C-alpha positions as CSV (number, residue, x, y, z in Angstrom):
1,M,3.8,12.2,24.3
2,K,6.5,14.4,23.0
3,H,6.4,18.2,23.4
4,V,7.4,20.2,20.3
5,R,7.9,23.9,20.3
6,I,8.6,26.4,17.5
7,V,10.1,29.7,18.5
8,R,9.8,32.2,15.6
9,V,13.0,34.2,15.4
10,E,12.8,36.0,12.1
11,R,10.0,37.5,10.1
12,S,10.5,39.0,6.6
13,E,8.6,39.3,3.3
14,D,10.1,35.8,2.5
15,G,8.3,34.1,5.5
16,I,8.9,33.3,9.1
17,I,11.9,31.3,10.3
18,G,11.8,29.5,13.6
19,V,13.7,27.0,15.7
20,L,12.0,23.7,16.5
21,T,12.7,21.9,19.7
22,I,11.6,18.4,20.8
23,D,11.2,17.9,24.5
24,G,13.4,21.0,25.1
25,K,16.2,20.0,22.8
26,A,16.9,22.1,19.6
27,D,16.2,19.9,16.6
28,C,15.9,21.9,13.3
29,L,14.7,25.1,11.7
30,T,11.3,25.9,10.3
31,M,9.8,28.1,7.6
32,Q,6.2,29.2,7.7
33,P,4.2,31.8,5.7
34,D,3.6,35.1,7.3
35,E,0.4,37.1,7.3
36,R,1.1,38.7,3.9
37,D,1.3,35.3,2.2
38,Q,-1.7,34.0,0.2
39,H,-1.8,30.9,2.4
40,F,-3.0,30.7,6.0
41,S,-0.5,31.6,8.7
42,I,-0.8,29.5,11.9
43,P,-1.3,31.8,14.9
44,V,0.8,31.7,18.0
45,G,-0.7,29.1,20.4
46,S,-0.9,25.5,21.4
47,Y,-2.0,22.7,19.1
48,L,-2.4,19.0,18.9
49,C,-0.6,17.3,16.0
50,K,-1.8,14.0,14.7
51,R,-0.2,11.4,12.3
52,F,-1.4,12.1,8.8
53,H,-1.2,9.8,5.7
54,G,-2.0,11.4,2.3
55,K,-1.2,10.9,-1.3
56,R,1.5,13.7,-1.6
57,W,2.8,13.4,2.0
58,Q,2.4,9.8,2.9
59,D,3.6,9.9,6.5
60,T,3.7,13.2,8.4
61,F,1.8,15.1,11.1
62,E,-1.2,17.4,10.7
63,I,-1.4,20.5,13.0
64,V,-5.1,20.6,14.2
65,V,-6.2,24.2,13.7
66,P,-9.9,24.8,13.9
67,G,-11.4,25.7,10.5
68,H,-8.4,24.4,8.6
69,T,-7.3,21.0,7.2
70,A,-4.1,19.5,6.0
71,L,-1.7,22.0,7.7
72,L,1.3,19.7,7.7
73,F,4.9,19.3,8.6
74,H,6.8,18.6,5.3
75,S,10.0,19.3,3.3
76,G,10.4,22.3,1.1
77,N,12.7,25.4,1.1
78,R,10.9,28.7,0.5
79,E,7.7,30.3,1.7
80,S,6.2,29.5,-1.7
81,D,6.6,25.8,-0.9
82,T,4.7,26.0,2.4
83,E,1.1,26.1,1.1
84,G,0.3,27.2,4.7
85,C,2.3,24.3,6.2
86,I,5.5,24.2,8.2
87,L,8.7,23.3,6.4
88,L,11.7,21.8,8.2
89,G,15.4,22.5,7.4
90,E,18.9,22.1,8.7
91,E,20.2,25.6,7.9
92,V,19.1,29.0,6.7
93,G,20.2,30.4,3.4
94,E,18.8,31.8,0.2
95,L,17.5,30.3,-3.0
96,G,16.6,32.5,-6.0
97,G,17.2,35.6,-3.9
98,K,14.6,34.5,-1.3
99,R,15.2,33.5,2.3
100,A,15.0,29.7,2.6
101,V,15.6,26.7,4.9
102,L,18.1,24.2,3.3
103,A,18.7,20.5,3.6
104,S,14.9,20.1,4.1
105,G,14.6,16.5,3.0
106,K,17.2,15.5,5.6
107,A,15.6,17.6,8.4
108,F,12.2,16.2,7.7
109,S,13.5,12.5,7.6
110,E,15.3,13.1,10.9
111,F,12.2,14.7,12.5
112,M,10.0,11.7,11.5
113,K,12.6,9.3,12.8
114,K,12.7,11.0,16.2
115,M,8.9,10.9,16.3
116,G,9.0,7.2,15.8
117,D,5.7,5.4,16.1
118,D,4.1,8.4,18.0
119,Q,0.6,9.1,16.7
120,E,0.3,12.6,18.2
121,F,2.2,15.3,20.0
122,N,1.7,18.7,21.5
123,L,2.9,21.8,19.6
124,V,3.4,25.3,21.0
125,I,4.2,28.1,18.5
126,Q,5.5,31.3,20.0
127,D,7.1,34.5,18.8
128,C,10.3,36.0,20.2
129,M,10.2,38.9,17.7
130,T,9.1,42.4,18.6
């Protein structure tokens, strides 16, 4: 089972940006909503992630957070695209004057390719911000 870690490195009114590693190797960047967003913000902690198949996101992973459903990994650029989920990107930039992760479709495809046929993995989310 792979071990995935997200280290949150930047928090702003535009969301939380992090670095995602797979088995200790840097893979891509992430964007999550922060506590001020209307959507749920996933707390720091350890989670099980399970393969998820839905209508909008046909093949991804769901982060199992008690009391919540369909917190997924998917593509998107800005905090407004998260809907409480975790977006993946290749680089950090701005879109429409808002902080964003870019090349998200490519980052998400590469992430899913690296996950292969795995049906679940462990996720740790941590902050390095003060």
